[in-house]
N, C-alpha and C positions, 0 to 999 in steps of 0.2 A: 017821192019819193028820193035822197036825198042822190042832188048833183055834185058833180068832182069837177072842178075845173081847172086844171092847168097851166100856166102860165110863165111866162119867165125862161125862154129858152132862145137858143140862139145861133146865128155861128161864130165860131172867136179860136182867132191859131190858140197852139197850142200856148201852153203855160198863162193865157187868161180866165179871166170871173167868169162867172154866169150868177144870179138868184134865182132860182123857181120858188113860184108858187101855185099853192095849192089850194080854192074857198071851197067848202063844204056848206052847200046850203040847206038850209032848213035841218038843222041836223038839233037834233035833246042830247045824244049824246056824244058829239063830236068830240068834249071835252075831255070827254069817261074813256077813251076807246085808247089804244097805241097806236099811232096811224106814222105808216110805213110807207119810205119813197121808192120803186120800184123803177127798170131801164131794163129796153127790152132792145137788143142790138141785132141789127137783118141777119137772122136763118141761126137768132139765139135763144135761148127760152128768158122769160122771166124771170129776174130776179131781184133782191132784195138788197137795197145801198145802203140802208140806212132807219132806224125805228126812232119815235121819241116815243114816250113812256106818258100819261096822260102826269105826271109828277113832273118830269122834262129829263129822264134817266134818260139819254143815249146809246144806239147801239151801232156799227158799224162793218159795212163787209171792208176785209183786209187792203184789198184794193182800192182804195178812196180813203181810211185814215189815216188824220194827219193833216187832209186836201179839203174834204167835205162838213159842211157843218147843219145836222138841221133845226132849226126853231119849231116852237109851233104858239101862236095866240089863240087862248078858245073864243074870246073877247070876238074874234073876227073870224070865229071859226076855222083859219086858215095856218098851217103847215109850210115851215120856209124850204129850202134845200139851197146854203152859200158853196160853193164850188168852188174853189180856186184849183191857183197850177191844173190848170185842165193839160188833155193826156186825149191821143188821137181812138186810145181804148176805152172813152166815156163815149162817145158817140153812141147817140140811143136815145129808144124812146122816151122820154123818163113819167112814169107812173103814180100819182100813191092815192092807198088805199088804207084797210082799219091793217094787222096787226097784228096776228097772222091770219087771222081770219080773212077771209077780203067781205066784210058787213055791206058794202054798197058797190053804186053798181059803178062800172071805170071809168073815168073819165074817156077824152080823147088825143088826153098826153099831150108833152111838147115837145120836140124835137131839139136837140143839141148835136149840134157836128161840133167836131174840132179838129182842126185841116196843120197839116203838120209845117 
């Protein structure tokens, strides 16, 4: 089974930046799949933050447009999320998976905490 390992989270002040990574192990379909970054804040449902198609087309939630950038390296089976101008409301556990269907098992996620 494919394992997803997210990393790069941490504690940052408002206005700061973080770069998240998500590596998929042993996947022959990663390069063919649209990948998404999701986040889940305490007491809230998991939401899609950004997605990137196999060809590199990207889409973003309105709340992160202009601040976040998703990218991928198919040779490394890895998807990235560059997060700039972070806000306290970006605080959440961030996950990656395929989009719109979740083809892989969820990883443990990476915690992002933005202090005001």
